[in-house]
N, C-alpha and C positions, 0 to 999 in steps of 0.2 A: 469725669467723675461727678458725683452729686454729694450734697451735704445736708444733713439734718442737724439742727441746732435746737437744744432744749433748755429753756430757762436761762439763757446767757444774757449778759449785759451788753450794751452797745458801746459803753465808755466806762471803764473800770474806775477811773478817778471820780467821775460823777456819781456812780453807784455807791462807792465807798464813802464819799463825802456826805451822802444822805444819811448814812448810818453811824458815822464816826463818833459823834458826841454821845449818842445813846449807848452804843456798844462799849465805848472806852471809858465813859463817864468823865471825859476831859473836854474842856472848851474847844470849840472849832479851830481856834488859832493854833492848836497843836497838830492839826492834820498834816500840814506840809512836813513837819518834823517827823511824824510817824511814817509818812511815805519815804522820806530819806532813810530812816532807820530800816525800813523794810528792804530798801534797795541795798543798803550795806550788808544786811543779814542774808539776803537771798541772791544778790548779784543781778537782780532783775529790776528794771525800771517799771514797776507796776503802774505808775501814773501814766505811762505811755501806752498801756494796753487799751487799744480802741478797736475792738472787733468790727464795728461798722466801717471804720476807715480801711481796715484790712480787707474786708469784702469788696469795697469799692476799688481798691488798688490791684486786685487780682483778676485773672481771666474769668469771664462769666461762666457760670455753671448753674444747674438746677439747685435751688435751695429751699428747704422747708424749715420754717422757724416755728417751733412749738413752744407755747407759753401758757401758764395758768393765769386766768383772768384775775384771780384774787391774790397773786403773788405779792407778798409784802416785803420781800428781800430785793427783788429786781422788778420794778414797775413794768407794766405791759407796754408803756411807751418805748422802752428799750427794745422790745421784740419788734415793735412797729418800725423802729429805726433800722434794725438789722434786716428785716424783710425788704424795706425800701432800698437800702444800700446794696443788697444783693440782687434786686429785681426779682425777689423770690416770693414765696407764698407764706402767709401767716396763718397758723391754726391756733386760735385762742381757745383753750379748753375751759370747762366750767369748774376746775379745781380751785381751791382757795389756798393751796400750799405751794411754796417754792419747790420746784422739781416734783410737783404733784400730778402732772398730767398722766403719767403712766399708771400710778396707783389709783387714780380716779376712774380709769377704764382701760385695763390692760389689753383686753381683746380689741377694742376700738383703736387703741394706740398702735398696737402691732399691725393691725390691718391697714391703717393709714400710712404708716412708715413703709411697710412692704409695698403697698400700691405706689407710693411716691418713688421708691427706688426702682421698682419694676418699670414704671413709665420713663423715668429719667435715664436709666441706663440703657433701655431699649432704644432711646432716641439718640444715642451716641453716633457721631458721624461714621460712615462706612470705613472700615479699616482701622478704626481706633479701638483699642481695648478699653472698655468703659471703666474698668477697675484701675486704669492708669491715667486718670485725668491729670492735667497740669497741677503741680503742688501749689498750695497756698503759700507763696514765697514769704509774705510778710510775717507769717506765723513762725518761720524758721528762726527768728530772733529770740523767741521765748523757748529755751531748751526744755522747760518742764511741760510744754504743751505739745511739742513735736518730737517724735522719736523716729530714727531711721527704721525702715521696714524690718531689718534683721534684729533690731534691739528688742529684747523681751519687755512687754508691758504687763505688769501683774502676772509674770510667769508665762505669758502666752506670746509666742512669736507670730507676728502678723505678716 
């Protein structure tokens, strides 16, 4: 399989820590307590969500990391860390918005992603179904991020 990641952080705790005081209007020393409250409310340890580490811990696969150069929510350095962790390709677009790459150029975005998947899946080893790459095992610990293939996501069975 292959993976396209758009506007993701490399380390959730780091990314949220940058925004906590401004977004919550609370002093930074409340941040650990907020993470604990989030864990109690969601059942997930969001402080342990480190996509870059997850990519390093899983089998290699083709990865394209897409990120807006002017993203103020998740800095471009997170995209660089993800691309490096995956041994993948970074495509930094000229958008200034978080999740803005597609809106900044939908035709170019679609062409780039289609070309990436076409090349990556065509390069799958002989006899391997390219749609059935090894799962990203570390992501399985976050039930809100991973769904079994038969489970509907937004009403669509994948």
